[in-house]
C-alpha positions in Angstrom: 201.0 30.3 57.5 201.4 34.0 57.1 204.4 35.7 55.6 204.5 39.4 56.1 201.4 41.3 55.1 200.4 38.5 52.8 198.4 37.0 55.7 195.6 39.3 54.6 195.7 38.1 51.0 194.7 34.9 49.1 196.2 33.4 46.0 193.6 35.2 43.9 195.0 38.5 44.9 198.3 37.5 43.4 197.1 36.2 40.0 198.4 39.2 38.1 198.5 37.2 34.9 194.8 36.4 35.4 193.5 39.8 36.4 190.0 40.7 35.1 189.5 44.0 33.5 187.5 46.2 35.7 185.0 46.8 33.0 184.2 43.1 32.9 183.4 42.8 36.6 179.8 42.4 37.7 177.8 45.6 38.2 175.8 45.8 41.5 172.2 46.7 40.7 170.1 48.3 43.5 167.1 46.4 44.5 163.7 48.0 44.3 161.3 47.6 47.2 157.8 48.9 47.5 157.0 51.5 50.1 153.6 51.2 51.9 150.8 53.7 51.5 151.8 57.2 52.6 149.7 60.1 53.9 149.5 63.1 51.6 147.4 66.1 52.8 145.9 63.7 55.4 144.9 61.3 52.6 146.4 57.8 52.0 147.8 57.4 48.5 149.5 54.3 47.0 153.1 54.0 47.8 156.0 54.5 45.4 159.2 52.4 44.9 162.6 53.6 45.9 166.1 52.2 45.6 167.5 50.2 48.6 171.0 51.1 49.8 173.6 49.1 48.0 175.0 46.2 50.0 178.7 47.1 49.8 179.7 44.1 51.9 179.0 41.7 49.0 181.0 43.7 46.4 184.0 41.4 47.1 181.9 38.4 46.5 180.6 39.7 43.1 184.1 40.7 42.0 185.8 37.4 42.9 186.9 35.7 39.7 190.2 34.0 40.3 188.8 30.5 41.2 186.6 30.5 38.1 189.5 31.5 35.9 191.6 28.7 37.2 188.7 26.3 36.7 188.4 27.5 33.1 192.1 26.8 32.6 191.8 23.4 34.1 194.2 24.3 36.9 192.0 24.6 39.9 193.7 22.4 42.6 191.5 22.7 45.6 188.7 20.7 47.2 189.6 17.5 45.2 187.3 14.7 46.3 188.9 11.6 47.7 186.7 8.4 47.8 188.9 6.2 49.9 190.7 6.2 53.2 193.7 8.5 53.6 196.5 6.1 52.9 199.7 6.0 50.8 197.3 5.6 47.8 193.9 7.1 47.4 191.1 7.0 44.9 190.2 10.2 43.0 187.7 10.2 40.1 187.9 6.4 40.1 191.7 6.4 39.7 194.3 5.3 42.2 196.9 7.9 42.9 200.0 8.0 45.1 199.4 10.3 48.1 202.3 12.7 48.7 200.1 15.5 50.1 199.0 14.0 53.5 200.0 15.0 57.0 199.6 11.5 58.2 203.3 11.2 58.9 203.1 7.8 60.7 200.5 6.4 58.3 198.0 5.7 61.1 194.7 7.1 59.7 193.5 3.7 58.4 195.0 1.6 61.2 192.6 -1.2 62.3 193.4 -0.7 66.0 192.6 3.0 65.8 189.3 2.4 63.9 188.3 -0.2 66.5 189.0 2.2 69.4 186.9 4.9 67.7 184.0 2.4 67.3 184.2 1.3 70.9 184.1 4.9 72.1 181.0 5.5 70.1 179.4 2.5 71.7 180.2 3.6 75.2 179.8 7.4 75.0 177.8 8.1 71.8 178.8 10.3 68.9 179.2 13.6 70.7 179.3 15.4 74.0 176.5 18.0 73.5 178.3 20.7 75.4 181.7 22.3 76.2 184.3 21.0 78.5 183.5 23.8 80.9 180.0 22.5 81.5 178.6 19.1 80.6 181.2 18.0 78.0 184.1 16.5 80.0 184.3 12.7 79.7 186.6 10.2 81.4 188.3 9.6 78.1 189.2 13.3 77.8 191.0 13.1 81.1 192.8 9.9 80.2 194.0 11.4 77.0 195.2 14.5 78.8 197.3 12.4 81.2 198.8 10.4 78.3 199.8 13.6 76.4 201.3 15.2 79.5 203.6 12.1 79.8 204.5 12.4 76.1 205.5 16.1 76.2 206.7 16.0 79.9 204.5 18.7 81.2 202.5 18.8 84.4 199.2 19.1 82.7 197.5 19.2 79.3 194.2 20.7 78.1 192.3 19.4 75.0 190.7 21.6 72.4 188.3 20.7 69.6 190.8 21.7 66.8 194.4 22.7 66.6 193.4 26.1 65.2 191.4 26.7 68.4 194.3 25.9 70.6 196.3 28.8 69.2 193.3 31.1 69.2 192.4 30.2 72.7 195.8 30.1 74.4 197.4 33.2 72.9 194.3 35.4 73.3 193.8 34.3 76.9 197.4 34.9 78.0 198.4 38.1 76.2 196.5 41.0 77.6 196.4 44.8 77.1 199.8 46.4 77.4 201.6 43.2 76.8 203.5 41.8 73.8 203.3 38.7 71.6 206.2 38.1 69.1 206.1 35.7 66.2 208.1 34.4 63.3 206.8 35.8 59.9 206.4 32.2 58.6 204.2 31.1 61.5 201.0 29.2 60.8 197.8 31.2 60.2 196.3 29.9 63.4 199.2 31.5 65.4 198.8 34.8 63.5 195.0 34.8 64.2 195.6 34.1 67.9 198.1 37.0 68.1 195.6 39.3 66.3 192.8 38.2 68.7 194.8 39.0 71.8 194.7 42.5 73.3 198.4 42.9 73.3 200.7 44.3 70.7 201.7 41.9 67.9 205.3 42.1 66.7 206.9 39.9 64.0 210.5 39.1 63.1 211.9 37.7 59.8 212.0 33.9 59.5 214.3 32.3 62.0 216.2 35.6 62.4 217.3 35.5 66.1 219.2 38.8 65.8 216.0 40.5 64.7 214.0 38.8 67.6 216.6 40.1 70.1 216.4 43.6 68.6 212.6 43.6 69.0 212.8 42.5 72.6 215.6 45.0 73.4 213.4 47.9 72.2 210.5 46.9 74.6 210.1 48.2 78.1 211.2 45.5 80.6 208.1 45.2 82.8 205.2 44.2 80.5 204.6 40.5 79.8 206.0 39.0 76.7 205.2 35.8 74.8 207.2 34.4 71.9 205.2 32.0 69.7 206.8 29.9 66.9 206.3 26.8 64.9 208.7 24.0 65.9 208.6 22.6 62.4 207.4 25.1 59.7 204.6 23.5 57.8 205.5 24.7 54.3 209.2 25.1 54.4 209.9 22.0 56.5 212.7 23.6 58.5 213.1 23.6 62.3 213.1 26.5 64.6 216.5 27.1 66.3 215.0 26.7 69.8 218.3 26.8 71.8 219.1 30.3 70.6 215.5 31.4 70.9 215.3 30.2 74.5 218.6 31.9 75.4 217.2 35.2 74.1 213.8 34.7 75.8 215.4 34.0 79.1 217.5 37.2 78.8 214.4 39.4 78.3 212.0 37.6 80.6 209.7 36.3 77.8 207.7 33.1 77.9 208.0 30.7 74.9 205.2 28.8 73.2 206.0 26.2 70.5 203.5 24.9 68.0 204.5 21.3 67.4 201.7 20.4 65.0 204.2 19.0 62.5 206.8 17.8 65.0 204.7 15.4 67.2 205.3 11.9 65.8 208.3 13.2 63.8 211.0 14.7 66.2 212.1 13.8 69.7 212.0 10.6 71.8 208.9 8.6 70.9 207.8 11.5 68.7 207.5 14.0 71.6 208.3 17.0 69.5 210.8 19.9 69.0 211.4 20.8 72.6 212.3 17.2 73.4 214.4 17.0 70.2 216.6 19.9 71.6 216.4 18.8 75.2 214.6 22.1 76.1 211.3 21.0 77.5 211.8 22.8 80.8 212.5 26.1 79.0 209.4 25.9 76.8 206.5 27.2 78.8 203.8 26.0 76.4 203.8 23.1 74.0 201.0 22.9 71.5 200.1 19.9 69.3 197.4 18.7 66.9 195.8 15.3 66.3 195.1 15.6 62.6 198.6 14.7 61.5 200.7 12.0 63.1 197.9 11.1 65.6 195.2 10.1 63.0 192.3 12.1 64.4 191.0 15.7 64.9 191.6 18.2 67.7 194.5 19.7 69.6 196.1 20.3 73.0 198.3 22.6 75.0 200.7 21.4 77.6 202.2 23.5 80.4 202.4 23.7 84.2 199.3 23.0 86.2 198.7 26.6 87.1 198.8 27.8 83.5 196.4 25.0 82.4 194.0 25.9 85.2 194.1 29.6 84.2 193.3 28.6 80.5 190.4 26.4 81.6 188.7 29.6 83.1 189.8 32.2 80.6 190.2 30.6 77.1 187.0 31.6 75.3 187.4 29.2 72.3 187.6 26.4 74.9 184.7 27.6 77.1 182.3 28.4 74.3 183.0 25.4 72.0 181.7 21.8 72.2 184.2 19.4 73.4 186.2 16.9 71.4 184.1 13.9 70.3 184.6 10.5 72.1 185.6 8.8 68.8 188.3 11.4 68.1 189.7 11.2 71.6 189.8 7.4 71.5 191.6 7.5 68.2 194.3 9.7 69.6 194.8 7.4 72.6 195.2 4.4 70.3 197.6 6.3 68.0 199.7 7.4 71.0 200.1 3.8 72.1 201.0 2.6 68.7 203.6 5.4 68.3 205.1 4.4 71.6 205.0 0.6 70.9 206.3 0.8 67.3 209.3 3.2 67.2 210.2 1.7 63.9 207.5 3.9 62.3 209.4 7.1 63.0 212.6 5.4 61.9 210.9 4.4 58.6 209.5 7.9 58.1 213.1 9.3 58.2 214.3 6.5 55.9 211.6 7.6 53.4 212.5 11.2 53.8 216.2 10.6 53.1 215.4 8.5 50.0 213.0 11.0 48.5 215.3 14.0 49.3 218.3 12.3 47.7 216.3 11.5 44.6 214.8 14.9 44.1 218.1 16.8 44.8 219.8 14.4 42.4 217.5 15.6 39.7 218.3 19.2 40.5 215.1 20.3 42.3 215.3 23.1 44.8 214.1 21.9 48.2 215.1 24.9 50.2 216.3 24.3 53.8 214.0 21.4 54.6 215.1 19.3 57.6 212.0 17.1 58.0 209.6 14.9 56.0 208.1 18.1 54.6 209.9 18.7 51.3 209.1 22.0 49.6 209.7 21.7 45.8 210.2 25.4 44.8 208.6 26.6 41.6 208.7 30.3 42.5 205.9 30.9 40.0 202.2 30.7 40.7 201.0 29.2 37.4 203.9 26.8 37.3 202.9 25.5 40.7 199.3 24.9 39.5 200.5 23.3 36.3 202.9 21.0 38.1 200.1 19.9 40.5 197.8 19.1 37.6 200.4 17.2 35.6 201.5 15.2 38.5 197.9 14.1 39.2 197.6 13.1 35.6 200.8 11.0 36.1 199.2 9.4 39.3 200.6 11.5 42.1 198.7 13.8 44.5 200.6 16.8 45.7 199.6 20.2 47.1 200.5 23.6 45.5 201.4 26.2 48.1 200.9 29.9 47.2 200.3 33.2 49.1 199.3 33.6 51.9 200.9 30.3 52.9 204.2 31.5 51.5 205.4 34.9 50.3 204.7 35.8 46.7 207.6 34.6 44.6 208.1 31.6 46.9 205.5 29.3 45.4 206.1 25.6 45.8 204.8 22.1 45.7 204.6 20.6 49.2 205.6 17.0 49.3 205.2 15.1 52.6 206.3 11.6 53.4 204.6 8.9 55.4 206.1 6.0 57.4 204.0 3.6 55.3 205.3 4.7 51.9 207.4 2.0 50.2 210.7 2.3 48.5 208.9 1.4 45.2 206.4 4.2 45.7 209.1 6.8 46.4 211.1 5.7 43.4 208.0 5.9 41.2 207.3 9.5 42.6 210.9 10.6 41.9 210.6 9.3 38.3 207.4 11.1 37.6 208.5 14.3 39.3 211.6 14.3 37.1 209.5 13.8 34.0 207.1 16.6 34.7 209.8 18.9 36.2 211.7 18.7 32.8 208.5 19.4 30.9 207.9 22.6 32.9 211.5 23.7 32.9 212.1 23.4 36.6 215.1 21.1 36.1 
């Protein structure tokens, strides 16, 4: 999710309009602690008190004010509590609202077949694995799921991880060693950035989708060390697609392997929802295909697909895999059921794209700036932090749930409201949303 050096910052670092005067910040008072009896001239006398060293680590905690300031303004948009299933409509504070902030692109999170598959897995395997895949945590259902995923992404083998974030941490850090290079787009997801930073290689970034800059970075490197280019297939905030044909051409010229994070492309792009590489017909040129289960596939976890040798290497070198408990049986069963529904009901993907076109036409017709989105992720640009928060609040008051996106998810000055479509949205729901977005957008001067 990082853009530039903003990956090290949170939205509160950018709230210049809400900065707290230094004089108003909490003072850190030293703690007093008694000292035991001390010998003086060979006699024991009562101990005195002295100041303990100040715990500088917690200064940042005591000085953190931005969340409270937003709460005081009634604009705090995070950790909203939902008391229903993740569907096209959800319950918040006893009120039904239209969900336009979910990553459930195929609308499967509340599907009865998936819920029944999860229940059956719990009955057979229990609720957890009590260990890592490396030791006692590999179940038959894990292997079955890996085989199904390998067929989907057309790779020799697949390896499951407990979360999508762990996939990027574990794969990149295991493959890129000292003296080698990892290159990434500046708009890559935070999990990719963290994986690159965790590796022992040198991390180089290039401007968003700038293939000339990528080629320049590679040209400047010595030819012999290993090189890995890691990119999102679909960028999670902007909704645009990585130009993989040009990237693969450049990678081949300089001997670099390519890894694509298809978290937001599985179930959206490609035949049967196989992702970005399949969409471009470049599966054979993408060495590693990563995906998650918390979006189109209605569960939790992630996977990496590659050739059998690479997967075997990761099984024995990827620390986030080796030292983490394995994916729960219910989660694995849910993904299996979702994959089968996705394959059996291709009309879901078709409906998702119908909904995307309808919403995009309506919003652009009102004059909203949707950037370069090419997918069901529609960024409604505000380019102002407080406007994004105010728009989020007003839309919820009007019955619509959306997510505000600020630094570090996007660069400062690129603040937006992220709208994401589901296959199960109806035309009536989309038209309702366009109407409300138009109303609130005019109130706040966006259109």
